[in-house]
C-alpha angles and dihedrals in degrees: 000000000000118000096045103105115175123224136105093241094047092051099031097134094057091038091056091048089053090051090053089047094054090045088058090047088054092048088054096057092035090059088070099041103098105006104056100058090049089047089055094049102038103030107024095036100235112160103174116086088206090057092046087050090056090087089059091046091055091045094049100047094043092048090048092054093046091049089057097049096031090064091048092048091048090061090055106033102023134249100277100059091052091048091052091048090053092057094044090056090053095059097090096046099088093050091049092052093045096050102028108138094191140020094257090066088059089051090053090048089055091054086063090045089054090053091048094050095041092054105030100042093041092053093045094054092044090052092052091050089049092051099041103050128212100297094060099029095115092049091048092052090046091054091047093053093041093056093039095052091037084061090049090053094047092045091051093049096044094048090046090055092045092048092049092049103037107015136263092291141076106348099068091050095046085060088050091052091055091051093051094049092048092048091052093049093051092048093050102042108026113024116091130208114267102184091100089063091058091048091050090051091051091051092049091049091049091051091051094053119098121220111288095027124107095032092133099035090080110200087200102036114162117251092246091055092051090048091052095045095048094045112039108337093088128041096218095048091045089052089051093047095050092044091049091051095048096045087061087066086073093052091046089051091053090047098046111020106030095066092045095043096046098043090047086056091055102267120138126237088254090055090050088053090054094050095044090042092054090050092051094038095053090044092050100040098046092052086074084071105027094056090054090042089063089054089054104042105014136268102266102063097056092042095054094040091048093055092057096040093051091046090050092051091053092049093047091056090071093052098057137056135204137052097277097048091045090049090053094050089047088054091050090051091049090050091055091049090050090055097050107028108069092034095057087057090048092052089059092042090054093050099047126085111241092244093060101023094109090051092047091049088048091057091050092047090049092059092039096054093040080070088074089063097042091044094048091053092049092046094047094048093046092049096044097043099039118359142300088260089060088060088060092049093049092049093049092049091051091052093051092049093046092047089054091054090050090049092053102039110025115097123201111266100186106108093224096049104032144030099234111123111157092154089058092055104259112151115250134210121247125222091254096046123108 
């Protein structure tokens, strides 16, 4: 495996291509952020928030499943084929959204979006981790999420402007079609395979181990063992999985309830694009710093702080009124997400052996993105049974509870600031252990 030297600087050309790839992935999901819920209510005549949320439920659970198996497939077939498949699946989505005669067509379209995001974003972040190496892993993940959610912000803003100028259909989704085609072309013709970098890292780590070490790291752990370890077999990874799932309640709230809540209060679709764009933009931009921050001070502090800050931003949204105050609370929420989001991924990346890191990250991302589905159900029920404001209260409460669990159970995984070394073979404590 010689010739595969890790490092962002050493592999900057492919690293930049992967940043552009994840930006396009973000543009894809951002193109639906503020237009689609309003389309359901004002064009397709859907009154129930739970029904409107069904397109996020389908997206979340499908993406979760593809995250799980995408990581497993990436260990066998490589990162690039899975990335290309993700873009191919996305090709029909714009046409479905443009011509959908009923809301259930939109829900089906979002099944395809879930496949696209589960495969394409997963492979892009795995490729960056492969290229960067362990010393710059937090920074690499921070860059990935910054560009990805920067794309979400830009996509939300652009489609809001297009919808305000030309209507809810077809202009925003013509833009989406261009993004998908460009993403596919870059994946096919320019992106290179990065799996050999992970294999080279694993070989170097094996050579560095002394006899008796690495007995628990399991370079060839069965899939079922990885699933157990990354879900409930270890307190820290359980804390990361549940926090990742619950923080997606916030994103589901922004996707479903923000457009309905703000337009009901008299804001235009362009205004919604601004608020949602600030949320995504702050989230995306600050990850350029917060990913590196976790390399400097450890992973746990920004994760725990982010859970409470994001929950506070959601709660504050119900106490203010007007475009500027709502933009400020959206920025606070985005700041909290920037603190927690890349560093939850890095916690899992720290704990996993290089030979099953993609699978371990896939398990985490499965539980994380299942949070879209769980959150959409909670938000829909709260809004339909009580009020849209209750959906904000329920989401904030879930964030505070989840942040408390992370505070109690999550150990520091950065080697300089903590003593957690699963990948080096140290035994770990399960959730049910004393």
